N, C-alpha and C positions, 0 to 999 in steps of 0.2 A: 668573734671579731677577727679580721686578719692582721697579720704583721708581715711587712714588706722587706724582704731580704735583700734585693738589688737596689741600690741607690739610684742607679740609672736603668730604666726599663728596655730589656732586651730579652728577646726569644732565647731559649735553651739551645745548646749546639744539636739537639734533636729531640723531639717529642716522640714518644711511644706510646701508642693507645691501644690498651687492651679492651677490645669490645668494639672495634671500628665498625664492625659490619651492622652494628645496630643503630636505633633512632637517634640517640644522643651522640653515641661514639662516631656516626658517620657526619653528622652536622659538625661536630669537633674537628675530624678529619679534614672536612672541606674548608674551614675555618682557617685551621693552621697552615693548610697548603697553600690556601689564597695570602696567606700573611708572609709567604716566602720562607718561611722556616724548615728546616729537615724533618720530616715526618715518618714514623713507620706505623703503619696501620695492623693491628693483628685482630682478625674476626675469628670467629668460630670455625670456619673451613680451614683457617692458615694454622690454628692454634687451639688446641682443646684443653682447658685449665683442669678438667676432669681426668685426663691422662695420667697414669703412674708416673709418666717422665716430665710433667708438666713444669716442676719447678726446676729441674737440672735444664731443660730446653730453653725455658724462658732466660735463666740466669745466662745461658750462652748468647743470647741475642742483646742483652745490656750493656752498656756501657758506663763508666763511672761519670761523665758528664750529662748522661740522659736525664729528662723528665720524665717519670712514667705515670700517665694518666688511666686509671682504673675505672671502666665503665661496665666491663664484662659481669653481668648477673643472669640470673634464670628468674626472670621477673614478669608479672608481680608474684611474689612468693605467696602459694597458698597452702601447701601442704608440708608436712614434717620432711617428707623425702626430699622436695625441694629446697627446705631450710639446711639440710645436712648436704646438700650438693653444692650451695651457695659458700657453707662453710669450707668445703673442702677446697673450692675453687681460690678463696682468699688465702687458705693454708698455703696453696702452692705460691701464690703470689708472695706470701711473706716469706717463705722458705727460699725463694729466689732472691729476693732482696736481702736477705742475711747472706747469701752466698756471692752476690754482686751488688753491693750497695751503689746507690743512683745518687743525682743532685738534689733531686726535687720529687716528691709523691703528690698527687692529685686523685683524691677518691670521689666519685659522684655517689653520693647517698641519696637520702629523701627525707622529706619533710616527715614521712611517716614514723620516725623515731620520737616525735613529741606527742605528749598527751593533748587531750582537748582542753580548752578553756575557753572563757568568755571573752577575753582580751586578745588583741593582735598578738601572735607569737614572735620570738626575738631568740637571736643567738642564745641567750641565756635563760630561755624557757627550759623546762624540767624536760629531759630525754627520757620518758617513760613510755614505750611504745604500746599499743593495745592490740596490735596485728602480728601475724607471722612476718609479714613483709616489713614492719618496722623494727620488729626484733632482730631480723636477719641483717638489716641494714646497721642498726647499733653494735650487733656482736662484731660484724666485719670492720667498722669503724676502729672499734677497740683491739682487735687482732693487729691491724695497721698500724695503730699508734704505738702498740708494743713493740712492733718490728721496726719501726722508722729510726728509733733512737735518736740521733742527732740531726738525722734528714728532715729537712723542712716538708711538712706534711698540712696540704690543705683538704678539709673534709667540705665540701658542697651540698648543701640539702635543697635540691629541687622541688617544689610543690608540682602540682599537676600539669603536664606538658602537653602542647598541641602544635601541630603545624604539618606540613606537608610530609608525605612518607612514613606516617606513622604506622608500624606493622601491628601494633596491638589491637587498635580500632576499639578501645573501651568506650564505655559510656561517657559522652562529653562532645565537646565541638569537632572533634575529628571525625566521629561516628555521625554526629548529626549532619555534617557537610556531606558525606558519602551518601546518607540515606535521602537526603534533600536532592541531590543531584541525580539519584536514580529514581526519583519520583516516588520513594516511599515515605508512608507516615512516620513521624518521629514518635517514639512512645515514651513518657518520662516517668520516672519512679514518682509516685504521688503525683504532685501537681508541677514537679521539678522547682519548688521553692528553696531548695538546699543552696546556699551561697558559697562558693569558693573561689579562691584565687587560681588563676591560671598563667602559664609562662611559656612565651614563644621557644621553640627548640633554638631557634639561632641566637636568642638572646643567653642562653646556658653556654653556648659554643664561645660566645664572645667573651662571657665572664671568665671561662676556661684560658681563654688567651691572654686576659689581662693577668690572671692569676700566675701563669707562666711568666708571662714579661716582668711580673715584679718578684717572681721567686716568693708568692707568698705560703704563710702557714697560721693555721688557726681553721675556725669554724665561720663559713658563710651560708646564710639562707638565700636561695633563689626565688623570690617572689615578688609580684610588682607593687604589692599593697593595696590592690583594689580587687574587690570581690564581685561576682555576677553571679545571678541564680542561674541554674541550668534552664530554666524557661526562658530567659534572655538570651541565653546561649543559641537555644534551638531556634528563636525568632531572628537571631542574627545569621545562622546558617541558611535558614528558608530565603531571607532577603537576599543572600548573595548568590542563591541558586535559580537557574532559568525556571526549574518547576515549584510551582507552589504547593506545597504539599501540607497535609494536615498535621498538627502537634496536639497528640492526646496525652492525657494523665492516666495513670494505672494506680491500682492497690498496692501500697508497699507490703512486701512480705516480711518486713523486719523493721527494727527501729532506723531512724533518719542518721546517716552517718554524721559523725562529729556533731551531733545536735543540731544540725543545719546550717552551722555557721564556722569557718575556718579562714582566718586572715592573719596577715604578717604585717609587721614593721620592717620597711625596706632601708631604714637609715643606716646599718651598718655596710651595704652595698654601696650607698651614694657616699658614705665617709671613705670607704676603701678606694672607691673610683669615681672621683668628683664629676668626671665628663661623661661617664656612663648613664644612659637613661633606659627603662623598661620600654618594650614595644607597647603600644596601648591596645588591648583585645581587639577593638574594631580594625585596627590598622595589619594586626598580626593574622587575623580570620581571613582578611581581603587578599593579604599576600599568600597564604596557604591555599586559598581557593584558586588564583592566579596559578600557581606553581602546580597544582595537582590537577586541575581540570580545564587550564588554559583561559 
């Protein structure tokens, strides 16, 4: 749940986005820039958090009135080496914040910090990751919480993200759309029966904007509360494409992730921001198709 520190919503004097060159960071940069606030975007080309001078260099960039949005990560985290790099990156951020405290901290984490369960997940669900990716994000959350002190810290945990311009092209709607538009068959794991929640990247950017305006602190999941099977998402991708391609199942090489079901209760989002509404999956996929393929 979030606690709002601003009695009257308003963007901070400046928002600094670490990871502005990435998928979520780029969407957030565009959202905040379009809202009229002062924004400094720092991507990997401009700023390397693995550099030995990263903490000192970041501290010199920060002002006491800034809000610092941390999106930068090597993700998805799949190896111990990547885990260590992500910890080093957050250590640099924590050292910088210790040297030059800011007015607000926002960390884009992941729903991977949660254990699986048969009921919809909420902000009070147990954080018990079962993957390196989830363990990495939970460790970074705790590092930042320790460094924040009295500074308001919002930890945002999005579920699977889709939208135009996704550089990862992982299994899911972004990849399905691109395969369909190239006229390639879509190959599902199993029969695509696993049901998951997917959130539009622009919805994440909008929630970041709202969190900054309210100077919110606490934990918030970013998930729509609606699940769809990967087979249904593949069907939607083909329906949007000018090419009518085949959708095929394939034998699974391991157990079905999350026991085939992972859903969320979005009540905390609606309580924190009563006027916000998540984008329906059909509308979000259609918009991504227009943006990416015209």
